[in-house]
N, C-alpha and C positions, 0 to 999 in steps of 0.2 A: 725271761719278762723281765721287765723291768724291777728292780726294787722297793723302789719310791710309790713304783706303778699299785705295785702288789698292797703295801702298807696302809698305802692311802683307802682302797678298800676294805678295811677292816672293820675301821668302825665310822662312822657316819659324825663328825665332827661338827661342832656348832656353827663353824661360820657357814658348812658347807649346804648345814638347816634351812640357811638364810639366801643361800644364793640356787637351791633348790624354792624355796615359799617365791623370790622374786619371777622364778622360770616360770613355776606352776600360774601361778594370777600374769602373767602374760600369755601366759600358753593359752588361758585355759578364756581370757577374752578374747583373741583372734579367733581360738574357733568359733566363739560364740556369734562375734558379726559374721564370720564368712560363712556360714549353715543356712543364714537367713538368706543368704547371696548365689549360692550355687552349692553343687551336688558333691562336691569336691575338696580333698581335702590334702595338701602336701607336707611332713613331717622331718625335717634332713639336722642330727644330731650326727656329730663329722670328727669328735672322741668321744663315745657314747660308755667309755667305760663298761662292766663286767654285767651292771643293773643292779646287783644284791651286794647291800655290804656283809660280810661274815658274820661280822660278832651278834650283829642285833636283826640280823634281815631286813632290817632298812636300803627303801630302795632307790636307785639313780634314775638320771632324766632318761633315758626311754623303755622303765615300766612306767616309771610318771607319766610319762607322754600315754604311752597305750594303754593304760586304766583309766584314763579320760577319754579316748576316745571310744572305752570298750564301752568305757558307761552312758556318752554320750547315744550310741547306737543304738543301746539294748533301752531308753530311756525320753530322750527326745522325739516331740511332739514330731508326728510326720513333717509338716509343711516346714519344720523347719531342721534334718534331717540331713547331714553325709550320707552319701552309702557308701562311698568307697576310698578311705586312706592309702593315702601313697607313702612309703618311708622307705626312706634310706638311714640304715645306720653303719657306721663305720666305728673300727677299735682295735688295733694296731696288735697292742698288748696282751688284751686280752676275747680278744675272739670266742677260743672257742669256748670259755669260761661266760659269755653275752650267750650263746646262742645256746648252750644249757641254758641255762637263768633265765631264757625269754618261752625256751618249750616250756622247764616246770608251768610256769607260769600261766603257760594257755596263749599264746601267741599266736603261736606258727602256725595257724589252721582252720587260720574264721575267716571267712571270705567276702569282708568286707574289706579286714586287709594285706594289700598287696607291696610289692618293693623287695626290698636287695637289705641284704648279713655281708656288708664285705670289710677288707682288714685298714687299706687304707685309702685316704677318702685323695688323693694324689692322685695316686691311678684308677678314680672313676668320675674324671671327671663330666666326660662322656653322658656314663647313664646318669648322674646324677641331675647333668644340664634336662636328661630323658625326663626323671624326675619331678625335677621343676615345672615344664610343660606341661603336666597329667595336667594337674587345676590354675588356677587362677588363684589361688592364697592359700596358703601356706607359714613355714614355719623352720626358720634353718637356727640352731646351736651350736656352737662352735666353743667345745669348752676344755680348750683345751690345757695338759697340765703347765706347760711354764715356756719353754716360745719355740712351741712345733708348731706354730699356724704362721704358710708361706702367707700374706695378706693378700700381694699379687692376683697369687693363684684364685684366693677365697674371694674378690672381691665384687670378678666380672658374674658371680650369681647371683648377685643381688640387678641385671642390669633386664631394666621392661618386665618386672612383674615389683605387686608391691606385699611380699613378706617379712614378718617378721619374725628381727634379726636381731640375737642375741650371744652373747663376745666376751669370752675371758679372756682378761686378760694378768699378767703375774707382775706389776706392779714392781712390789718386791727383788725379783729375779730379776729383770729387766735394769733397775735400779744397782744393782752389786754389779753384771754383765758392763752396766755405763762405767763403777768404778775400775772395775778390772782392766776394761781393752786391751783383752788378748786381741789378734788376730778372728779366733772362731767367741768371739762374748760380739767383737763389731758385724759380726755377717748373721748371726744369730737378731739380733736388734735388726738391722738393716728390712732383714725377712716378716720377719713382724711385723712392723710397723712400716712396710712398703716405701721405704726412705734410698737411698743412697749412703754409702760406706761412708764415706766423706763428711753427710750433713751428722752422724752419730760421733765424728770425732772432733766435731767443732763443735757443737751444743753445749756450752759449761755444764759441769757439775750440776752447779745448784740450780741451774731453769729447767735439768733434763726435764721435771714429772710434768710440768708447765707445755715441756719441747710436747711431750707425749701425749696429754691430753690434748692440746690444740692439732697437732697430726693429726692425731684415728679423729675428729672429728671433723675434722677438711675430706678425710676421704669418704668418709658413711655420709655428710651433709651432699653427698653429688648423687646421691642413692636414698631417701628419703631428705623427707622437710621434718622430723623429729626425730632427733638423739641426743641420750643422754644419757654419761658415764657416774655412774652409783661406784665408791667407796665402798666396801665392803671388811673387817676385820681378819684377824688372825686367832684358833685354836693354839695355844698352847698350857699346854697340860690337862687339857678337856675346858680351858675356862676361857675364855672371851678379851681376847688384846685387840681394846679403842686404835688400832693404829689404821690410817688408808693402805691396806696390804695387798690387795687384790684390785682390782677393777671391772665392774659387769657393765659393757655400751650393752646397750639396746637402742636400737631404730626402728622407724615404725612411721607408713604414711600416716596414722590414726591415731587424734588426738585421746581419743578413750583409752586405746591399749597400751598407751606409754600412762596413761592414768591412772590405767591397774594396775603399772610395775608399780609408781608413785604411792601411791594410794598401801604399795607391801611392803617398801621400803620404808615411813612412816610410820608403818605398825611396829616395824621389829626396833625403832630407831625408840619408839617409845615407851616399847617391850624392854627393850633394855635399860634409857636412860630411868623405870622403875624398878627393875632389877639393883642396880646400883644405890639409887635414894627413894622408896620407898614414900619417903610424904611428897615427890615430885603430881600435881598433879596429867591428869593424860595428856591435856594438850601443853605442856610446858609449865612452867615455878605456881606455885599458888598465889607465888607475888605481881607475878603479868596484871596488868588494868586488863588486856582483850589474848585470849592465846593468838591468837596474828600480830601482835604487837613489829615485832621485827620487820611479819611480814609487808606492813599496812607503812617503814617506813621506808622499803625500800619499794615499793609503785607510787607513793608519794615523790621520790624521789626523781624518778622513772617519768609519768605522768606531767611532774613540770616541765622537765627536756621536751616533751613530746606532745603536751597538752592534750592532746586527745588522740586513742589506740583503742584498738579492735580485744576482745579479750581472746584470741586468737595470736596477737602478735602480743600482748602480756605475757602468759602464758609458754611461747616459746622461748622469750626472752628468758623467763626463770627459769627453763627446764634446762638451758641449754650450757644451765655457770654446773660447775663441777662441785657433784652432793659429795662431798666431806662425811664419811661415819664419824671422823671424830670430836670434826664442830660439830658436826648433830643432838649427837652423846652428851658433848659435853656444855653443853651454853642451849640454852632457851632456841634456837632458831627453827625457821619454820620448815619441810619441805612444801618444793611450792606444789601441792595437788591442787588440782580445781576447785576441790571443795574449800582450801585453807585458803588460795585465790578470791575467790566468791565471798566470802563471810567478811576477808581482809577490804574486800571492795565494800559493801556494804559496813560494814565500821564507818570505813571514810568517808562514805555519803551521807549517814546520819550526824559523822562532825558537818556536813556540807563544806565537805576539800575537793568531790567530787563530785560529778551529773552520771549514773549508769543510765544508759540506756538502752532496755531490751524489749524485746514483744511479751508479756503477760504469759501465754502459753510457758516459756523459758524459769518465771518466779512461782518462791514459794506464794504460799496465800495466808499462810499461817505458821510455816515453819516442822519442824521435824516434831513428830508425837514421842514424845516421854522419851527418847532416849538420848543422855545429857550428854553420849561419847562421840554424838553426831554435831559438827559442825552447823548449824540453820536457824535463819532469822528470817522472818515475815519481810517481801520486800528482795530478799538476796535471788539470786540466781540459783534454782538447784541445780548442781550436778547431774541428776538423775533425769532430768530430762533435757541435756544437755545431747542427742543421737546423732548428728551428723555432724560434719567438719564445718559445713556451713554455719552452723547456730551456732558457734564462737562467732563466727566475722557476724553476727547481728548482733551482741552485745557489744554498746561502744561505749569508752567510757572518758567521760569532757574531765578538765580540769577549771573548776568552779574560779570566776571573776574575783579577786580579792577587793 
């Protein structure tokens, strides 16, 4: 077994907790929406790990997912219950430990969970495709350790389905390899970014991070309408270091599933701000006139150019921008969740800078009740009322004439 891999599963680090929180929120929302539409759901974890961290007993992605499925099956009302979960878990370095931990956790003999546990996903492409074909809806998690993912082999899994996709990229390793440019480094970068080796050689070092982001977006936008790349920090001696060290790419066809991912990202950013400086307000600085002041400025600039835009177009524009952990934690910048965007729109509307036209069924009648941490006010589009993709297209924003 790779020594780095074995060391990784001793104790769950803080940045891994952030990663798993984002993974859990996206998977839970995906399952919630799928359960209203079908009786089957697929889950594929291509770098599953061993399932349990040795020192503290914390659980990894396969057991997080399977516990969620077990809870759903035992507690969901019949009209929204998934009857069969099809799974495919792959783990080359810790295959035996994963099997043992799944058995210990009671997941090997459940009638509603079917599927496979294998070592190398690249040797299972036909079987994986069969799993994907078992259900209309599902989730694919590719949590590579370093630069193991062959993106050219992975991307075809996204063809012809609407599965949510979460992929981990080790940006620090990619940048380090780019700096060395040994022949093997060039091959690894080309493999994980699905590009030609000549492109690795020709892109300038100072532009490499932007190149990685734009390259990944161009690949995944071919398959999904909503693609967001969020940086997460690293843990050094059990403390977070607020660098854009790792990237999580989330791709989906449903805006509300992306929003669950973004809401969790925002919560973690705000928790980290408060940890660094307990005096900061939950939504940013105490000295802000509005908790979404920076977002209001960005929206104003965008709408001046466009003059009219749907909420869906505005949401797409903001969510495809790179989410920098360092920038969000160390500034008052606002993560572009639907709640933050709709609050900012209401503030701009009150200033008579824009006009928002939306069906009454999508608006707050009074605003949220006695919950100071929920941004909302009378007349604002209520994100909780946005149930379908089409709801975002029904909300139109117009620039007011001066």
